[in-house]
Residue, then its C-alpha position, 0 to 999 in steps of 0.5 A: m548740400a552734401t553735409e546736410a541731412p536728407g530732406c533739407v530744403w531751399h526756398g526761393e521767391r521771385i516778386d516783380a509787381l510790374k510783371n504781375c509775377f509773384r512766385w515761390y519755388r521749393v527744392w529738396v533732396q530725399p529718397d522716395l517710398f522705394g528708397v531711390w534718391a530724388v530731387w523734389t521740386a514744388w512751385g506756385r504763385i504766392g497766395s494761391k492754394t494750388y501748386r505743382l510738384r515734380l520728382q526727378p530720380a537720381a542714382t545716388r544721393d550725391e547725384a541728387e544733390q548735384k541736380a538740386r544745386a544746378l536747379i537752384r543755380r538756374k532759379t537764382q539766375r532767373g531772379y529767385q531769391s532765397t527766403a526763410r519763409r516756407p510755403s505750406l504744401r497742403 
């Protein structure tokens, strides 16, 4: 992520029909309104209109990207797969 522009996004999905698990996850790094770098995460059920959003502030852009990489690594270990499909956040 270090060479990418601010706002670059990772999208992941976890689908397990036997467990009725249809989830999406989105991670991106960008500054908040006050210029503080942060890791933004959003997640929800595929097909649902509702979702959750979390902001994790970081001291620097590099720290935010490091946190994002760690989060993406955890999600892929839990079965999320990268996808090009982007859930709409309305």
